[in-house]
N, C-alpha and C positions, 0 to 999 in steps of 0.2 A: 840705791842699788843694793846695799847690804840688807835693807829691810825687805826688799823684793826677793832676795835669795832665801832669807829666813822663812818668809811666807810660803815660798814654793817648797822648800825643805819640809816645813811643817805639814803642808798639804800632801806631799809624797808619803811621809811616814804615817800620817793619819789614815791614808788609803791602805797602806800595807798592813796596818794593825787593826783594820776594821774587819770583823768577821760577822756577817749577817747571819741570823738564824735560818735554818733550812726549813721551809714550810711549802705548802702549796698555795699559790696565789689564786688559783681558780676555785670557784665555789663548788663544793662537793659534799657527798654524804658517805660516811663509812658504812659499808653494808655487810662486812664480814671482817672479823679480827681474831687473831690468836697470838701466841708467843713469837711466831715466825714472820707473819705479814699482815697487812691491812689490804682489803679490796675497797677501792674507792669509786663511787659513781659520779661522773661529771655531767651526764645528760641522761634524761629519762624520756623515752619516746614510745612507750607501750610495746607493741608486738612487731616492731619494724626491724628487728634484728639487733644483734649486740656485737660489740668489738671489745676484746680483752687486750690491753696493752701491757707488755711485760718489760719493765726496765732492767738493765743489768744489775746483778748482785755482784759488784766489783769494788766495794769499799767506799762508794759515794752515795749521796742521798738519791732516792728514786725519782725526785722531782726533776731529773734530767728529761723525763718523759713529758714534761708539762707543755712544751711546744707542740708535740705530736698530739697530745690529749686535746689541746685547744683546737688544732686543726681538724681533728675528727668531729669535735663538737660543732664547729662552725660549718663544716662542709659535707657532712653526711646526716642521715636521719636515724643513725643508730643509737642505741643506748650505749653509752661510752663508759668503760670501766678501766682502771689502772691499778696495778699492784704497787704497794709500797713495801719493800723488804726491810725488816727491822734488823738492828744490830744484833750480832750473835751474843748469846748469854750462856751460862752454864747449862740451861735447859736445852739449848738448840745447837750447842757446839758439835754434836755428833750427828747433825743433819748433813746429808750428802746429796748426790745427784737424784737418787730415788726419792728422797723426801721433797726436793724441789719440784719434781714432776708430779708427785702426789698432791702437792699444794696447788698446782695449776689445775689439777683435776677437782680439788675441793672447791676452788673459785668458780670453775665452769659449772659444776653441779649446782652451785648456789645461785649464780646469776643468769644462767641459760639452760635450765634443766630439760626443756622440751624443744629447744630449737638448736640447729647448727649455729656455730659461733665464728666470727671473724677473728683472727689472731694476728697481732702485730708485736714483733719482738725487736728490742734494741740491744745491739752487741750481744753480751752473754745471755740476755733475756730470750734471744732468738733460738738458741739451741734447745733450751728447755721447752719452748713451745713446739719446736720441730719434733722433739721426742714425744711429747704429749700427742701431737697430731698423728704420728706414726703408729701409736698405740690406740688411738681413738679416731681413726680416719672418718668413721660415719658420723662424727660429731663436729668435724672441722669444716666450716664454710669456705675459708680462704686462709692462706698463711703468707704474711709479709715479714721478711727478716731484713734488718738494716745493719750493716757493719758487723755481722754475726759470723764468727768462725764456725764453719761446719767441717771442712777438710783442713785440719789444723797444721799439717806439715807441708802442703803443697806450696812451693815457691819460697819456703823459709820465712824470713822476716825477723824483726827485732825480738819478738816474744820468743821465738825458737832459739835465737842466739843466746838470750839470757838463760833459758832453760838448759841449754847445752853447758852452761857454766855453774848451774846450781843443781845439786843432786837431790834426789828424793829424800835422802837421809837428812840433809840440811833442813829441808822444808819440814820434815817430822820433828827435828830437834827444836826448831823455833816454836812449833805448835805445842809440843810437850812442855816447853819452858813456860808458855803462857797458858798452861792448864787446859789444852785442847781448843784454844781459840787463835786464829790468825789475826794479829793486830792490824787495824786499819792503817796505822802509821807506816807499817811495813809495806802494805799494798801501795800507798801513796808514794813512798820512796821508790818502789820498783817502777811505778809509772814515770816518775821524774827522771830516773836513770835511763829510760828509753830514749829520751831527748834531753840530755843534761844541759846543753848550752842554752836551748830555748827555755827550759824550766827554771834554771838557776840564774840565768842572765837575761835572756830575751824578754821574759815576763816583766822584769822590772825596768829594762831600758824602754819597753813599750809604754809603761806607766809614766816614766820620766818625760817622754815625748808629750804625752797628754797634759802633764803638769806644765811643761814649758809653753804649750800652746793655750793654756787656760781653758782646756776643753772639759768642762765640768760634766757634761753629758757622757763624754767618753770615760771619765774617771768613775762615774757612777756605774757605768756598764762593767768596767774593769773590776771594781769592788764586788759587784754581783757575781761575776764569773769566778773571780778569785776565791770568794767565800765558798762557792759550791765545790771548787776543786780542792780546797784545802780542808774542807770538812771531811772527816773520815768516820767509817763505821767498821767495827770489828766483824770478821767473817767466821763462819763455822770451820773449824780445823779440818773436819772430815771432807767438806766440800772442796777446800783448797787442795788437799791431798789427791782427791779424785780428779779434779779438773786438770791439775798439772800432770798427773801420771796417766790417767785413763784417756783423757781427751787430747791435751796438747802433746804429750810424748808418744802415746801409742796409737792415737787416731781411732779409738774404738768405735766412735759413732759411724764413720765411714766403713770400718771393718766389721760392722754388725756384731760387735761383741758386748754391747751394753745390755744388761737384763734389768728390767724394772718389774718387781713383783712377779718374777718368774717368766715374764714375756720378753722376747728379744726385740730390741728397738731396730726396726728395718725401715729406712726412709722410703723404700719402694712401696710401702703401704700407703703412702700419701698420694691421694688422687685429686684433692681439691686444688683450685688455682694457687700457684705459688709465685711470688715475686722476690727477687733479691735486689736490694738497693745498696750500692757501694759508693765510696768516695775515691776518686782517682789518686788522691794524695794521702789516703789513709795508710799509715805505717803501723797501726795496731792490728787491724784485720786487713790483710791484703785482698785485692779484688777477687782473685780466684778462690781464696779461702772461704769467701761467702758465696759467690755465684756458683760454685761447684755443686751446691745443693740441687740445682736444676738438672744435673746429670744423674741424680740418684733417686728422684722422685718419679712417680708414674703419671703425674698430672698431664692432662691434655693441654691445659693452659698454664704456661710458665714463661716468665720473662725476667730479664736482667735490665735494671735501670741504673747505669753509672751516672755519677755527678762529677763533672769536670771541676778541677781546682778545689777539691773538697777533702778536708781531713776527717778524722774519726768522729770527734764530737760534733762537728758541723753538720754531719749527716742528720742529726736530730734537731738542729736549731735554725739553720739559715733559710733565707728566702728561696734560694736556688734549690735547696733540698726539699722544701715544701712543694715546689712545683713538681718534683719527681714523686713525692709522696701522693700528690693529687692524681698523677697518672697511674700510679700503682693501685690506688684505691679504686679508680674507675676500671682498671683492667680486671680486677678480681671480682667485680660485682656479679 
């Protein structure tokens, strides 16, 4: 009995202390790279159209888009591209919203210079694509956003609650202390504090249950998911300041007060098909914070696909979510 307890204890702590390197499991080619991002191609199908998938720049690795990327590769005839955002450095610490949107433009110019392009944005990656589409509607074939905040203040939520307690000055002080960079560890702590019981206790009681049941497959999945979640990337300080103040606090995207290279970002300029995919249990981006985009675009084709019993990250990963993604992709064809 003692031996069994020791073995299970060792198995538990081995899982906790295992941090798998973050890479892309899918075969791909890097087609464009600079100090800020890499554009990766996962399927090459000639002139049949292209899709650009934009993962969130939120302090984690961009391979969260891997399941969506695989789904597009296996269920469409598009050339499939995804962005990988790099960790912030002294060279990129002063990159903000404008630089992010300009990098979307750089990617599209490189991968689809002569054709309209399908766009798929995950969480924070969605608002960047929406801004680009608003400025380049003539080049956007369709826009799908999933778990993306567009109207940041509607219905409140946990992110708004935390911002009510954290001043812009505090955020600036943290960034200044770290020489213009927002530490990924700070970002991760912020996410954990949105759901402290789940993150600091539930994660590990779930692992203990898997260990007690000798569920090796479940333990491997737990290690894979935990490795992604605990991996952190530093973020540009300018981006964090702008996202927190301009978007989350002041709702400037909805208020039409964001200016990119001298042009006002107005979602009404978007006329391509638009889909909003949401998780009914998402407490990071509440349902209407995402679906509200449909009330601000001029598209004739627009639709909301909610996913029952689905949290934030699950929107990008689960079988039920892929079913909705399939419907969304078919809708915008």
